[in-house]
N, C-alpha and C positions, 0 to 999 in steps of 0.2 A: 654581805660579808662572807667570809670563808667559814669553814667548819673545822673545829679542833677536837681532839680527844684528850681528856684528863687522865693522868696516870697516878693520881693520888686523890684521897677523899678530903673534902672540907665540908663536913656536915652542916656547920653553922651558916654556910653560904649556899647550900644546896648543890654542891659540886661533888660528883661521885666518880670513882675510878672506872675507867673504860666506857664512860658515857660521852656522847658527842654534844658539843655546844656551838651555837652560832656566835661568831665574833661580831659584835655590834660596833665597837670602836677600839682603837689602839691609841694610847697616849704615852708620852714620856713626861714624867713629873719630877720636878726638882726645884732647887732654889739656888740662884747665883749669889744673892746678897745675904742669905741665911735668914731672911725675914719673909719675903714674898714667895709664895708657892706659884710656880709657873707650870702650866700644862701645855704641851705641844702635841697637836694631832699628828699621827703617823699613818701612812697609807698601807704599808706592808709590814708584816711581822718580822720579816728578814732584813728590813732596813737597819743600818747601824744606828746606835743611840744618837739622839738629836744633839745632846751636849754631854760632856764627861760628867759622871756623878749622878746623872738622872736615872730614875727607875722607870722601867716600862710596865704599864698596866693595860689589861684587856678588860673590856666590858663583854661578858659572856651571857648568853640567854638560852634557856631551854623552856619551851612551853610546859613541859612535863614537871619541871622542878621550880620554876620562877614565875613571879608576877611581873617583875621588872628585871633588867640586866643587873648582874653583880660584877664588881670590880676585883680582879685578882692579878697577881704578877705571874708570868710564865713559870718562874721558879717554884712558886707555891704549889702549883698543880702538876709540875713536871710535864709540861705541854708537849703534845705530839700532833702534827697536822694530820688531817684525814688522808691526804695524799701519801704521806710517809707510812701511815698505818696500813693503807691498801697495798702499797708496794712491799711492805714487810710480809703481809699475808700471802701475797703472790709468790714471794721468794720461798716461803715455807711450804706452799701448796704444790709448787712445780715438781719437786722430786716425787711426791706421792702420786700426782697425776701421771708422771712419766712411768712410774712403776706399774700402775694398773693398766695403762695403755699398752705397755710392752707385754704384760701378762695376757691381755685380751688378744693381742696380735699373735702371740705365741700359741695360744689355744686354737685360734682360727687357722694358723699355719698347720698345726698338727692334724686338725680335723680335715683340712683340704688334702693333706698327704695321704691320710688313711681312706677317706671316703670320696674324694674328688669334690667337684662343685666350686663355687666361688666364695668370696669372703663373706657375703651376706648369708649364704647357706650355713656357713660355719657359725656365725653369730646368732642367727635366729632359727636354726635347724629347720629350714624350709625344704 
């Protein structure tokens, strides 16, 4: 299964904010006749609901917090996929990385202008 990150705490279920969990299964649950509960297995979290009015549930597991998977809805834990979390982190990190890279290149350029040598000389003072 895929990995997701919870954005809220559910202590009674062992779900903690900013922790990752393995998705063991995804189901849509509901009732057409108001009596019988029907569960439909879903392959992908981004698939549309199986039927109108059905609620999507995930079975999540973390060996650190659980002995067996727990069932929650994505809305309960304000779910974020690991991929989205990584992309968000990269977007946040790129400007900082760019700043420090530009600063290092600026220092190396200034060193080369004053003392000669090449880029590695400037960075490592060889």
